[in-house]
C-alpha positions, 0 to 999 in steps of 0.5 A, spaced: 654 825 445 656 818 446 662 814 443 663 807 445 671 808 444 677 808 448 681 814 450 685 819 445 691 817 442 695 823 441 702 822 436 708 829 436 708 831 429 714 829 425 719 835 426 721 838 420 728 839 417 731 845 419 736 849 415 734 845 409 735 848 402 728 847 401 723 854 404 718 850 408 711 852 404 706 856 408 702 851 414 695 848 412 697 849 405 697 843 400 704 843 399 706 844 405 701 837 407 705 833 401 711 835 404 709 834 410 708 826 407 714 825 403 718 827 410 713 821 414 715 816 408 722 817 409 722 817 416 719 810 416 724 808 410 719 807 405 717 809 398 711 814 396 708 811 390 711 813 383 705 817 381 708 822 387 715 822 384 716 827 379 720 833 380 716 838 382 711 834 387 711 837 394 711 831 396 717 828 393 721 835 396 719 833 403 721 825 401 728 827 399 729 832 404 727 826 410 732 821 407 737 826 407 735 828 414 733 821 418 739 817 413 739 810 416 735 811 423 728 809 420 722 808 423 720 800 423 713 801 420 707 796 421 700 795 417 697 801 421 703 806 419 702 803 411 695 805 412 695 811 415 700 813 409 696 811 405 690 815 407 694 821 408 695 820 400 688 819 399 686 825 402 691 829 400 690 827 392 683 828 392 682 834 397 680 831 403 680 833 410 685 829 414 685 831 422 692 828 424 692 830 431 688 823 433 688 820 426 694 816 428 697 809 426 695 807 433 688 810 433 687 806 426 690 799 431 684 801 436 679 801 430 681 794 427 678 788 428 678 782 425 670 781 422 667 787 417 661 789 421 657 789 414 659 782 411 660 778 417 666 776 412 673 775 416 678 780 414 684 779 409 689 784 408 693 786 402 690 780 398 687 784 393 680 780 395 673 783 396 675 781 403 681 786 404 680 791 410 679 797 408 678 804 413 671 807 411 670 815 412 662 813 415 659 819 413 660 821 406 660 828 407 665 828 413 673 828 412 678 823 415 677 825 422 675 821 429 670 817 430 668 818 423 673 811 421 671 805 421 674 798 418 670 794 413 671 790 408 672 792 400 666 789 398 662 793 403 666 799 402 665 799 394 658 798 395 656 804 400 660 809 395 657 815 396 650 813 398 647 817 405 644 812 410 637 813 408 639 812 400 643 805 404 637 804 407 632 803 400 638 799 397 636 794 403 629 794 400 631 793 393 635 787 393 630 784 398 626 785 392 630 782 387 631 775 385 638 774 386 637 777 394 642 783 392 644 789 389 651 791 387 654 786 391 650 787 398 645 783 400 638 785 403 642 783 411 648 787 409 645 794 406 640 794 412 647 793 417 650 798 413 644 803 413 644 802 421 652 803 420 652 810 417 646 813 421 650 813 428 654 818 425 649 822 421 644 827 426 637 825 426 630 826 428 630 823 436 623 819 433 627 817 426 633 814 430 629 811 435 625 807 430 632 803 427 633 796 429 641 795 432 642 791 427 651 793 427 653 794 435 657 800 434 664 799 432 670 802 437 671 809 436 665 811 432 661 817 435 653 816 436 651 823 434 644 820 436 643 819 443 638 814 443 642 810 439 647 811 444 643 808 450 640 803 445 647 800 445 648 801 452 642 797 453 644 792 448 651 791 450 650 790 457 648 783 454 655 783 453 658 782 460 658 778 467 652 781 472 648 784 466 642 783 471 644 788 476 647 793 471 640 792 467 636 794 475 642 800 476 639 802 469 632 802 471 633 805 478 635 811 473 629 811 471 622 815 474 618 811 476 612 808 473 611 806 466 617 808 463 620 804 468 616 798 466 617 799 459 625 799 460 624 793 463 619 790 457 625 791 453 630 788 457 626 782 458 625 782 451 631 782 448 634 777 454 632 770 451 633 773 444 640 773 446 640 766 449 636 763 444 639 756 443 643 757 450 647 761 452 653 763 446 661 763 450 664 766 444 664 773 444 663 774 436 657 770 436 654 773 442 654 780 439 652 778 432 647 775 436 644 781 440 644 784 432 640 779 429 636 780 435 633 787 433 631 785 427 624 781 432 618 787 429 615 786 437 622 787 440 622 794 436 616 796 438 617 795 446 624 799 444 620 805 440 613 805 446 619 806 451 624 812 447 617 815 447 619 817 454 624 821 452 626 826 447 634 827 444 636 831 451 633 826 456 636 821 452 643 824 453 642 826 459 640 818 461 646 816 458 651 821 462 647 819 468 649 811 466 656 812 465 657 817 472 654 810 475 659 806 471 655 803 468 659 804 462 665 801 464 667 794 461 661 793 456 664 788 452 671 790 453 670 797 451 668 803 455 662 809 454 666 816 452 661 822 452 663 828 447 660 835 448 656 837 442 661 843 440 667 837 439 663 830 437 664 833 430 670 836 430 675 835 424 670 832 420 669 839 415 661 838 415 661 845 412 665 843 406 662 836 405 669 832 408 673 837 403 679 842 404 675 847 400 668 847 398 669 843 391 665 836 392 662 833 386 656 833 385 652 825 388 649 821 383 642 820 383 640 813 387 636 812 379 642 810 377 644 804 381 637 802 381 638 801 373 644 797 374 
């Protein structure tokens, strides 16, 4: 599966105290998880949330053991460490799965960005405003795991709540029909971008995935589970780098001569003038957003769908793999394309339990409760 990403990051697990008077709970138990979490708070010289400082709380026990072991030798926390601890507390409190090997402070730094991909507003940090950056589980039915996390604004996160991608798409229609042009705090355009963002991490039939406009380019490290969307993103990102004309010709040469190649060239040369509309954009962010907005054009989308009919999921995935092997996945606007085997693409997502450690997910509310709001 295609993923727009950097190299994976791995952090060592915390060393737990030896000879502690407190017996360590069983591995992978909530008690052990809480103990390790408290230990990491102490290791960074931070105090856990007050509600978890009760005497019998394993998080407090781990914190006290960590303080006794670390003394004054603590690590200096940055905002990514603080966010990492905050996410782990949230996951632990709610029984959510948290994949701790790849989701590290370094990983959170890699997915960080300056502007919300949904609202396009610059982020604030810990200000209490609805523009504050928040780390979202893009697939609500999965846990905190590499490939399922993106940074979006608090406003976008609260609006998204527990929706599926197709429900977000319906919210865009609902917002468009309202006089105010909004629904649950997001405009129709923002809901449309949200739906596409969520579709990336939702396995879809090839025809459905091919029908979606690329209204938002995949954020860093997000895993695209639908190969045709990976190809769509790769083609679009070619225009973010110098030498895009040569790169597009090399990609076309990977297709069989004939109708499929002609349809690809028609897509690319339909996208190109929309990217240049009003002159060549030098600002990387504005160019990125211009390319996203280009996909709102109905003629471009129809040409894309015609090209996509020459492929299925397997052929699209093979084409992306060949493009990456040919070096076309390098330096696409500052990122690289990584491929993940199907059996590892959702590793650690806990999809079989709805993103929970145990199968105890609450029943989702119907979309009707939003339409009546």
